[in-house]
N, C-alpha and C positions, 0 to 999 in steps of 0.2 A: 487496572491499566491492561489493556490489551491494544496491539498493536494489529494491524489486518493488512494484508498486503492484500490489493484487487490488480485485476488484470488476466488479461489472456496472453500466455504467452504464445499463441501462433499469430497474434497480429501486431507484430516487432513491439514499438514502445511504448503500447496498452500493455505488455507484459510487467513494465517500472514495478509496477505495486509488487508484485510478487516474487521478482530476482530480491527486490532491498528487504523486505522481511524476509526470505534463506540468507542473505548476508548478513545481514543483523544477526540474527539466529545461530549462524556459522562461527560468527568472528569474534562474540560480545556475550558476557556472562552478565544477566541482570537480576535484580534484587526480585525476590519473592512475587512482590505486587505486580508484576509483569507477565503475559505471555503476547505470543508473537503465533499467529493465525495466516497460513497462506489462504486467503479467500478465494483465490482465483477467481472464478468466474459463479462462486455458487449466488450470489444475487438474495433472494429469499429464505435460503438453508441460513445464512446468517440470521437471522429474525431472535432466535435463542442466544446466541452468542449477544448480541446488542441488548437482550432481556436481563443475562445475568453479569452484563458489566455498567461499571457507574463511570466511565472512564476509556474513549474508544480513539486512538490514532488511528488513522486510513491512509494508506498510502498507496495515491493512483496517479493517474494520469487526468489532466484537466483541458478541455477541449475551451479555451480561451482566448482572443484576439491579444497573441504575444507571440514572443520571437519564441521557438524552440527551445527548451531548455532551462525557460524562464521556471524559478521556483514559487510555490506559494505555500502559506500557511494560514488557512482560512478555516474559521468553527463553520462544522457541518452545514449548521440551520442556517448561513447566509448562502449558501451555492447548492442549494438544491435543482439539481436537472442541467449543471456543467462537466460534472466525470464523465469519463468514458464508458462507466460501467452502468450507464443511464440507457438499457434497452440492449438490442443486440444482441447479441451472443451473451449478456449478463441477464437477461431477461429486465426481472426487477429489482434493480442496485440496491446497494446498502441504505443510500440516501430516502431511498421512496421505503426501504423497511421502518426508518426511523420517520418518516411523514407518519406510517399506519400505526406503530407505536402510539406516536401523537393522538392520532383519530379515535384510537383505541382507550384514552384517557391513562396510558402506560405512561410511566417517567422514560423521559428519554434520557439516554447516558450524557453526559457533557463529549463533544466530539466534536475532531479537527480533521480536517485534510490537509495530509501535506501533499501535495499535487506537482507534479510540473508537467508543460506544455512539451505534446509531443513533436517528432519532426517528420515521422514517418508512422500511420498506422495501417499495414500492407500485410498479406499472408507470408507470413518469413516470422525465420526464427531470430531472435538476439534484439538489439537495441544500436539504434542510429548512432553512427559519429558524436552526434552533440549530444546525445543524453549519458553514453560513455563518456566523452567526457567533463560532463557535467554530475556526474553521480557520484565523487566523493564528496563533495559540495552540498547533494542533496542527503546524503546519509551525515553529514554534517547537522542538516537543519532538523534533523530528526533528532539527534544526541542534542542538540541545544534544549529543545522541546522536554524533553527527558530532564536533562541539568534542573529547569526552570520547573520542574514537577518532583522533586528531589527524588528523583529513579535514580539511584545509581548503578554502574557498570564498570565493566572492568573489558580491558580489549583480552580475546586468547590469545597463546601462545602463538598455538598453531594459526596459521592464514590462509582463508580462500579466497580467492580471487572474484571479481565479479565474471569474470569472462568463466574458469570454471564454474562456475554456479550457471552459466547460459549455456554452456556444454552439456552440462548435467541433462539440463530441460529437454536437449534433442535426443537423447539417448531414451529410449523407453525403458530401459531398466533403472535409469537414473532417479535418485531421489531427494526429490524436493520436501521441504519442511509441509 
């Protein structure tokens, strides 16, 4: 299984997936069968990751007509076209990569998008207050999904806060996963 955080940290709430992937990587130890990737705005460049894995968890924002910070866990095949990773800075998004695989007759991985409805997608670092408030609930949904698939994890003794991760993203020498 691979967890891919998708988003653009330069566009406020759109960076949620990247921040969540970093948060999970820095605060939890997972069983060997899991890999966490900062997919950022890589789009088509993630095609090889999809081809090499049979189970993918995508962390991203979702453009849905719902209240900001509403959290969804939806099989990827059901939501093609709703992610913010659809065009724009993302060019060809990860969901479109799965469509391409299917058209080529390749086996498409089991994939779920654990998404959140953004409050603000503007040119700014960080997250809106709504998404900051919902962040622990969002992480909890991700961990519940891992539990459901018998992925073992433990919380690390050292803790990196969401704020630290967001601050590091602003620093050109900061290291995101």
